C-alpha positions as CSV (number, residue, x, y, z in Angstrom):
1,X,-15.0,32.9,20.3
2,X,-12.4,34.1,18.0
3,X,-13.2,36.5,15.1
4,X,-13.2,34.9,11.7
5,X,-11.3,38.0,10.1
6,X,-8.5,37.6,12.5
7,X,-8.2,34.0,12.9
8,X,-5.1,33.7,10.9
9,X,-3.5,30.3,12.0
10,X,-7.2,29.0,11.1
11,X,-6.7,30.9,7.8
12,X,-3.3,29.4,7.3
13,X,-4.2,25.7,8.2
14,X,-6.8,25.9,5.6
15,X,-4.9,27.1,2.9
16,X,-2.2,24.6,3.5
17,X,-4.7,21.6,3.5
18,X,-6.1,23.0,0.2
19,X,-2.5,23.4,-1.3
20,X,-1.7,19.8,-0.3
21,X,-4.7,18.4,-1.5
22,X,-3.9,20.4,-4.6
23,X,-0.6,18.9,-4.7
24,X,1.3,22.0,-4.7
25,X,3.1,21.5,-1.3
26,X,5.8,19.1,-1.4
27,X,7.6,19.4,1.9
28,X,6.0,18.9,5.3
29,X,4.8,22.1,6.9
30,X,5.7,20.9,10.4
31,X,6.2,17.9,12.3
32,X,2.5,16.8,12.6
33,X,1.9,17.3,8.9
34,X,1.1,13.9,7.5
35,X,2.4,13.1,3.7
36,X,0.2,10.1,3.1
37,X,-3.2,11.8,3.9
38,X,-2.3,15.6,3.8
39,X,-3.7,16.4,6.8
40,X,-2.3,18.3,9.9
41,X,-2.2,16.7,12.1
42,X,-2.8,13.3,10.5
43,X,-6.4,12.1,10.9
44,X,-5.7,8.1,11.0
45,X,-2.3,7.6,12.0
46,X,-2.3,3.8,11.9
47,X,-3.7,3.5,8.3
48,X,-1.4,6.2,6.9
49,X,1.6,4.1,8.5
50,X,0.3,1.0,7.1
51,X,-0.1,2.8,3.5
52,X,3.7,4.0,3.8
53,X,5.0,0.5,5.1
54,X,3.5,-1.1,2.2
55,X,4.6,1.5,-0.1
56,X,8.3,0.7,1.3
57,X,7.9,-3.2,0.6
58,X,6.5,-2.5,-3.2
59,X,9.6,-0.4,-3.7
60,X,12.2,-2.5,-2.0
61,X,11.2,-5.6,-4.3
62,X,8.7,-4.8,-7.0
63,X,10.0,-7.1,-9.6
64,X,9.8,-10.0,-7.1
65,X,6.4,-9.3,-6.3
66,X,5.2,-8.9,-10.0
67,X,6.8,-12.4,-10.6
68,X,4.9,-14.0,-7.6
69,X,1.6,-12.6,-9.0
70,X,2.8,-14.2,-12.6
71,X,4.0,-17.4,-11.0
72,X,0.7,-17.9,-8.9
73,X,-1.6,-17.2,-11.7
74,X,0.2,-19.6,-14.0
75,X,0.0,-22.5,-11.4
76,X,-3.9,-21.9,-10.6
77,X,-4.7,-21.7,-14.4
78,X,-2.5,-24.7,-15.3
79,X,-3.7,-26.9,-12.1
80,X,-6.4,-27.5,-9.7
81,X,-6.5,-27.4,-5.9
82,X,-3.8,-28.8,-3.9
83,X,-2.0,-29.5,-6.9
84,X,-1.6,-25.6,-7.7
85,X,-0.6,-25.0,-4.2
86,X,2.4,-27.5,-4.3
87,X,3.4,-26.4,-7.7
88,X,3.6,-22.7,-6.3
89,X,5.4,-23.8,-3.2
90,X,8.1,-25.7,-5.3
91,X,8.4,-22.4,-7.6
92,X,8.8,-20.2,-4.8
93,X,11.5,-22.4,-3.0
94,X,13.4,-22.5,-6.4
95,X,13.1,-18.7,-7.4
96,X,11.8,-16.3,-4.8
97,X,13.5,-14.3,-2.4
98,X,10.1,-13.1,-0.8
99,X,9.2,-14.7,2.5
100,X,6.7,-17.6,1.7
101,X,4.2,-15.9,4.1
102,X,4.2,-12.8,1.9
103,X,4.0,-14.9,-1.2
104,X,1.2,-17.1,0.0
105,X,-0.9,-14.1,0.7
106,X,-0.6,-13.1,-2.9
107,X,-1.7,-16.9,-3.7
108,X,-4.8,-16.4,-1.8
109,X,-5.8,-13.3,-3.4
110,X,-5.5,-14.7,-6.8
111,X,-7.4,-17.9,-5.7
112,X,-9.8,-15.5,-4.0
113,X,-10.5,-13.6,-7.4
114,X,-10.7,-16.6,-9.2
115,X,-13.3,-18.0,-7.3
116,X,-15.2,-14.8,-7.4
117,X,-15.6,-15.4,-11.1
């Protein structure tokens, strides 16, 4: 058992974690440090990776994603059922560079929200 008064590595790890939570540490402290969750080592590698990938996709094409949300919302408000889906697909083919599968996920989320009302 280590003495708490001389367990400097544990003290440093704790203070690094508190600094990271406070947003005072900008650079990783070592290779195991996770910029997403702020833990050393990362407590949920798969979730943090998924978050980083989603952020990267959003940064690569933020305007297209916004346009997809707007177009899907317009189609759902103006048309019912299958007609809304057909109009959205036509809009996608004519105006969108995002893959159809990703655009359809957004369309489905909006439909789910509308059905939840």
